[in-house]
N, C-alpha and C positions, 0 to 999 in steps of 0.2 A: 258262511255265503249267504250274501243278504237278498233280500228282493228288487233291488240297484243290476245288483251283480247276473240273478239270473233273469234277470232281462237281458238285456247285454249281451249276455252269454247264447241264447236264443233267439233272440235279433243274428247276430253274425251269425252262426249256425244257419240259421234259413233264408241270410242273405234278404230282411227286410226290415223297412224302416223300426224305428226301437217303437216309437208310436202306436204304432199296432202293436203290437209283442206284448206294448205295457196296460192296450184297451182291455185284452182278450185276457194277460194274469190277472188285470184286474178281475174280468166277470166274471172270470173260473174262479174264485177265492169268494164271488160277493155269493153263486151258487151253492157254495159249498155251506159256505157262512150258514144262507138262511135254511139248508136242508139241515143241518146238524140245530140249528135254533129251534125252525121244529122237533126238535128228539127225531128224524132221521138220520140212520146210521144212513154211511156215503164209504161207496165200495168203489179204487181203480184198481181192473186186476191186474194182477203181480207186481202192482206199488205200494198198494196197502190199506186200510178202513178207518175212518175215526168211528170213535162211537158215541152218544151218550149214556153213560154213566151217573147212576144215585147213588150216592153217597148218604146211608142211615144218620139220623139224628144221635148224639152222645154225650155226655155229660166229660168233663174234662178237670183235672183236679191241676191246679198252679202248684207243684208243687214250693215254693218260697213262702208263699205263707197259708196253703192247706183248704184255698177260695173254688168253691164247685160253677164252674162255668156247662150251660146248657152249648151246644153245637145244631142250629139246626139242619135239615135237612138239606142237599145239596148240590146241582148238580155238577155232570166234570166232563170233561171230551179226555176221549181216550185213546191212542193209535198205534193200531197193529201192523209190522212190515208183515207187504204180500213174498212173496216166493223169490221174484226177481230179485229186489230189494233186496232179503235175505243173501241170498248168495252172491251178492254186491259187496255185503258188506262181512261175509266169509273171504275174500279174493283180495283180501282189504284196498290200499286205494289204489285207484289211477295214474299211468302214466302219461298221463294228459297235460 
């Protein structure tokens, strides 16, 4: 399911114009993205949380040439599902 399909489904479920849902989804994603960009954790109760993690710098070796490369420290985003989302995964696909 992509963003357009999510917006269409939410608009249909709530009986509101899709444009209105698009504005809300855009604002939500921008808010989450801004918080993560500022290094903040984002938690949505029973859904999950996004956390910024740091991957340490290391050296890597190309097995074909033996060349050693330095890989600098980098920031990554990880997602951990919440309890309700975990339960949905355990119960399998819904019959909708």
